[in-house]
N, C-alpha and C positions, 0 to 999 in steps of 0.2 A: 268674052266668056264669063259666065256668072260664077262667082266663088261659092263653092258648096262645102260647108264645114264638115258634113258627114262624109263626103267623098275624100276630102283632105285627111280626115281622121283615119278612115279605113286605109288610105294609101300609106300613111305614117305607120299604122299598125302592121301592115304587110311588110314594110321595110324593116321594122323593129323585130317583129315576131317571126315571120316566115324566113327572112334572110339573116336573122340574128345580128342586125345592125343597130341595136338599141342605143349605143353611144352616139350614133349619127343623129338620132332624134333628140336625146337628152342634152347633147352638147351644143345644139343649134338653138340658141336663145331667141333669135329672130323668128324661126319657125314656130317655136313654142308660144311666143307672144302673139303671133299672127293666128295660130290655131285657137288659142284661148279667147282672144278678143273677138274673132269671127264667130266662135261658138256662142259666146255671151250675147253679142249684138244681134244674132239671128234667133236666139232662143233655143238653138239646137245643141244643148249641153250634153245630153246622154252619150252620144258616140265618143266625145272627147273624154268624158268621165270614165267610160269603159276602157278606153285606151290606157289612161294613166293607172287605173286599177290593175289592168292586165300586166303592164310593165312592172308595177310594184311586186306583183305575185311571181312573175317569171324570172325577173332579174335581181331580186332582192330589193328591199325598200330603199328608195332614193329620195333625198330631200327635194329634188327638182319635181318629182311626181307629186309630192305633198303640196309644194308651192302652187303648182298648176291646179290641183284639185281644190285648194282653198280659193283660188281665183274663179273657179267654175262653180263653187258652192252657191246655192241660192238661199241659204239661211245662216244666221250668225253661229249657231251651234256647230254646224259642219265646218265652217271657216275656222273656228277655234280649235276643233279637233285636229284638222289637217295641219294647222300652224304648230300645234304642240308636237305632233308627230314629225313635222319637218325639223323642228328644233332638236328633238330627240335623236334624229338620224344625222344631223349635221355634226354633232359632237365627235363621233368617231372619225369622221372625215377630216376634221381639224387636227386631231391627234395624229392621223396617218399621213398628213400632207407631206409629200416628198421634196417639193421645191417651193420657192418663194411665190411664184406665180399661182400655183395651186393653193397655197396657204392664203394669199390675198383674196382669191376668188371665194374660198370657203368662209373667210372672215367677213367679207362683204355680204355674202348670203346670210350669215348669222346676224349681222347688224340689221339687214333689211327685215328678216324674220322677226327679230325682237322688236323692231319699230312697229310692225303690224300687230304684234302681241300687246304692245303698250296700248294701241288704239282699241283692241278687243277688250283689254282689262278696263279701259275707261267706259266701255259699253256694258260692263258688268260680268265679264269672265272671271270666275273664281279660281280656286286652286286646282283646276282640272288637270288630271294626270301628274300631280306633284309639281306643278309649274314653278312654284317658288324655289324648291330645291333644284330643279332643272336649270333655272337661269343662274343660280349661284354656282352650280357646277360648271356651267358654260364659261363664266368669268374666270374661274380657277384654271380651266383647261386652256383658255386663251392666254392668260398670264404665263403659265408654264411653257406653252409652246413658243411664245415670243422670247422668253428668257433662254430657252434651249437654243434658239437660233441667233441669240445676241441682238434681237431687234427691239427689246423693250425700251430702249432709250432713243430710238430713231423717230423723228417727228412724223414721218410718213405713217408709221405703225402706231404711235401713241394716240394719234387722233382717232383712229379706228377703235383702238382699245378703250379709250375714254367714252366713245359713243356706246359701245357694247356695255360697259360698266354702268353708264347712266341709264340706259334702257332697262338693264337688269334691276337696278335699285328702284326705278319707277314701277316696274312690274311687281316687285316684292311689296312696295308700299301700297299699290292699288289693291293687290290681293288681300293684304292685311286689313285695309279699310273695308273691303267688301265683306270679309269674313269676321270683322271686328276682333282680330287677333291682337292681343297686347303682349309684347315681349317683356 
């Protein structure tokens, strides 16, 4: 049977929208990766883009939707916009994380998002959407959350924390260089 990204997208949309099972879609990372890569490889991006835009509107903005939209984007401007939105919507999720598994997942998402933003800044992304302030805020929120949970001195968490801090500083430096800001 031929894999059809449009059919797959509409089936996912039906599951999420018609049956109210959005968490089934957004929590299934394998399904999302398959849907995105199939849509990109076949050039049929529009149905998948519509799915993630619909999910964002119906169920509140979700960083997973922005990550998928960035992967589906066909120009650097749209990728940058979606990554900044993803970062913006990850911060409250980190603050509200109830258990360590959830916190680790959100911090890993944040690290990955900031890694992509570093690459976008190297390509010339400026201070779009207050990016410098946003990444500094992210580092503060991560540090506070780790201290609240007594995790700031544990090796497993400090590695992730240092990666996030490093990406943050690199983004700030790249934005300054792009905008020729002198502190």
